[in-house]
KOLVEXPA-771659 format. One record per residue: residue in three letters; x, z, y of N, C-alpha, C, O in turn. Coordinates in steps of 0.2 Angstrom, whole numbers. Atoms other than C-alpha are relative to their C-alpha. Layout:
# KOLVEXPA-771659
(node ALA (X Z Y) (X Z Y) (X Z Y) (X Z Y));
...
# end
This chain:
# KOLVEXPA-771659
(node MET (-8 -1 1) (489 395 653) (0 9 -1) (2 10 -6));
(node MET (-3 -5 1) (491 414 656) (-3 2 -6) (1 5 -10));
(node ALA (1 0 6) (479 416 641) (4 -1 -5) (2 2 -10));
(node LEU (-3 4 4) (491 406 631) (7 4 -1) (11 5 -7));
(node LEU (-6 -3 2) (506 416 635) (2 7 -3) (6 9 -7));
(node ILE (2 -7 6) (499 433 631) (-1 -2 -8) (3 1 -12));
(node SER (-2 1 8) (495 426 614) (7 -2 -2) (9 2 -7));
(node TYR (-6 2 1) (511 419 612) (4 8 -1) (6 10 -7));
(node TYR (-3 -7 1) (519 437 615) (-3 6 -5) (-1 11 -9));
(node ILE (2 -6 5) (507 447 605) (1 -3 -9) (3 1 -14));
(node LEU (-3 3 9) (510 434 589) (6 2 -1) (8 4 -7));
(node LEU (-9 1 2) (528 434 591) (1 8 -1) (5 10 -6));
(node ASN (-2 -6 2) (528 452 591) (-1 3 -4) (3 5 -8));
(node ILE (2 0 6) (517 456 579) (4 -2 -5) (5 1 -10));
(node TYR (-5 4 6) (528 442 569) (6 5 -2) (6 7 -8));
(node GLY (-5 -2 1) (545 452 572) (-1 8 -3) (3 11 -5));
(node PHE (0 -6 2) (536 469 568) (0 -1 -8) (4 2 -12));
(node TYR (1 4 6) (530 460 552) (6 -2 -4) (6 -2 -10));
(node LEU (-8 3 2) (550 454 549) (5 6 -3) (9 6 -7));
(node MET (-3 -4 2) (556 470 551) (-1 5 -8) (4 6 -12));
(node GLY (2 -3 5) (546 479 537) (2 -3 -6) (5 -1 -10));
(node ALA (0 5 5) (547 464 526) (10 -2 -3) (13 -3 -8));
(node ASP (-5 -1 2) (565 464 527) (5 8 -3) (9 7 -7));
(node LYS (1 -5 2) (566 484 525) (-2 1 -9) (1 4 -13));
(node ASN (3 -1 7) (556 482 508) (4 -5 -5) (6 -3 -10));
(node LYS (-4 3 2) (566 466 504) (8 5 -3) (9 5 -9));
(node ALA (-6 -5 0) (583 479 505) (-2 4 -5) (2 5 -9));
(node LYS (1 -7 7) (576 492 493) (-2 -3 -5) (-3 1 -10));
(node LYS (0 1 4) (572 481 482) (5 -3 -5) (6 -4 -11));
(node GLY (-9 2 2) (589 475 481) (-2 -10 -1) (1 -13 -5));
(node GLN (-2 9 1) (582 453 484) (4 -3 7) (8 1 11));
(node TRP (-3 2 -6) (588 443 497) (-3 -1 5) (-9 -3 5));
(node ARG (1 -4 -6) (587 448 513) (-2 -4 4) (-1 -9 2));
(node ILE (2 4 -5) (580 440 531) (7 0 3) (11 5 3));
(node LYS (-7 -3 -3) (595 436 539) (0 1 8) (-4 0 12));
(node GLU (0 -5 -3) (603 446 553) (-3 -6 7) (-8 -6 11));
(node SER (3 5 -5) (602 429 564) (-7 -5 2) (-9 -8 7));
(node THR (9 0 -4) (584 426 563) (-5 4 2) (-11 3 3));
(node LEU (2 -6 -3) (580 443 568) (-2 -3 7) (-6 -3 11));
(node TRP (-4 -1 -11) (590 441 585) (-5 -7 1) (-8 -6 6));
(node LEU (2 7 -3) (581 420 587) (-7 4 3) (-8 4 9));
(node ILE (5 -3 -1) (565 430 586) (1 6 4) (-4 5 8));
(node GLY (-2 -5 -6) (571 445 598) (0 -7 6) (-4 -7 10));
(node PHE (-1 2 -7) (577 432 610) (-4 -8 3) (-3 -11 8));
(node ILE (7 3 -1) (561 420 609) (-5 4 2) (-11 2 2));
(node GLY (6 -4 1) (551 435 613) (-3 4 -2) (-8 6 1));
(node GLY (2 -5 4) (548 446 599) (5 7 -3) (5 11 -8));
(node ALA (-5 -7 1) (561 459 604) (-5 7 0) (-2 12 -4));
(node ILE (3 -5 1) (547 473 607) (0 2 -7) (3 6 -10));
(node GLY (1 0 9) (539 469 589) (6 3 -4) (5 7 -9));
(node LEU (-7 1 3) (556 470 583) (4 7 2) (6 11 -3));
(node THR (0 -6 0) (561 485 591) (-4 6 -2) (-1 11 -5));
(node ILE (4 -2 4) (546 493 587) (1 3 -7) (2 9 -9));
(node GLY (-2 -2 8) (548 490 567) (7 2 -1) (8 4 -6));
(node MET (-6 -2 1) (567 494 568) (-1 9 -1) (0 13 -6));
(node ASN (2 -8 1) (561 512 572) (-4 3 -4) (-3 8 -6));
(node ALA (6 -5 4) (545 516 562) (3 -3 -8) (3 1 -13));
(node PHE (-1 -2 7) (553 508 548) (9 2 -3) (11 1 -8));
(node ARG (-4 -4 -1) (570 516 551) (7 -6 -3) (12 -5 -7));
(node HIS (-4 5 3) (578 500 548) (5 -5 5) (4 -6 11));
(node LYS (-6 1 -8) (595 492 557) (1 6 3) (2 6 9));
(node THR (-3 -3 -9) (598 508 566) (6 1 -3) (9 4 1));
(node LYS (-9 -1 1) (615 509 558) (5 -4 4) (11 -3 5));
(node HIS (-2 6 -3) (618 493 566) (3 -2 8) (1 -7 11));
(node GLN (0 1 -8) (625 495 585) (-2 -4 5) (-5 -4 11));
(node SER (4 8 -4) (620 477 590) (-8 3 0) (-11 4 5));
(node PHE (8 0 1) (603 481 585) (-2 5 4) (-6 3 9));
(node VAL (1 -6 -5) (601 498 593) (1 0 5) (-3 4 8));
(node VAL (-1 3 -9) (608 492 611) (-4 -5 0) (-10 -6 3));
(node GLY (2 8 -2) (604 475 610) (-9 1 -1) (-12 2 4));
(node LEU (5 2 -1) (587 474 605) (-7 4 6) (-12 1 8));
(node PRO (6 -4 -7) (578 489 618) (4 -4 5) (-1 -6 8));
(node ALA (-3 5 -6) (590 478 631) (-5 -6 0) (-8 -9 4));
(node LEU (4 8 -1) (582 463 626) (-9 1 1) (-12 -3 5));
(node MET (8 -2 -3) (564 471 627) (0 1 6) (-3 -2 10));
(node ILE (0 0 -9) (566 477 643) (2 -8 5) (-2 -11 9));
(node ILE (0 5 -3) (573 461 649) (-7 -3 -1) (-10 -3 4));
(node HIS (6 6 1) (558 450 640) (-6 4 4) (-10 1 7));
(node LEU (6 -6 -4) (546 467 648) (-1 -3 5) (-6 -7 7));
(node PHE (-1 3 -6) (553 461 665) (-5 -7 1) (-10 -9 4));
(node LEU (3 8 -2) (549 443 663) (-6 -3 -1) (-9 -8 1));
(node PHE (7 0 3) (533 445 654) (-3 3 7) (-7 -1 9));
(node GLY (5 -1 -8) (527 455 671) (1 -4 4) (-3 -5 8));
(node TYR (-1 6 -5) (534 442 682) (-3 -6 -1) (-7 -8 4));
(node PHE (7 5 1) (524 427 674) (-6 1 1) (-10 -2 5));
(node LEU (6 -2 -3) (511 436 674) (-3 0 5) (-9 -1 6));
(node TYR (1 2 -6) (513 438 692) (-2 -5 4) (-5 -6 9));
(node LYS (-1 8 -3) (517 422 696) (-7 -5 0) (-11 -8 4));
(node MET (8 5 1) (501 416 686) (-5 2 3) (-10 -2 4));
(node SER (6 0 1) (488 426 692) (0 -1 10) (-5 -1 13));
# end
């Protein structure tokens, strides 16, 4: 069960990082973008770490206060919850 939880978080955060990069590329090319609600959904279900790292790595969504403040806050909450569940499972 613990391996499943770790795999879930790793894959979801890789996907979140990818989405931030993909949205940045779409923005540069003037293409249809990934909805902000989709990015937030991925963040809420566990991908906030990857989204936050992607936001900073690609310098994307950094002018949106909701992302600049909200994603790191969500990331801290997820790190706490992830650690708590790992502790309870061991």
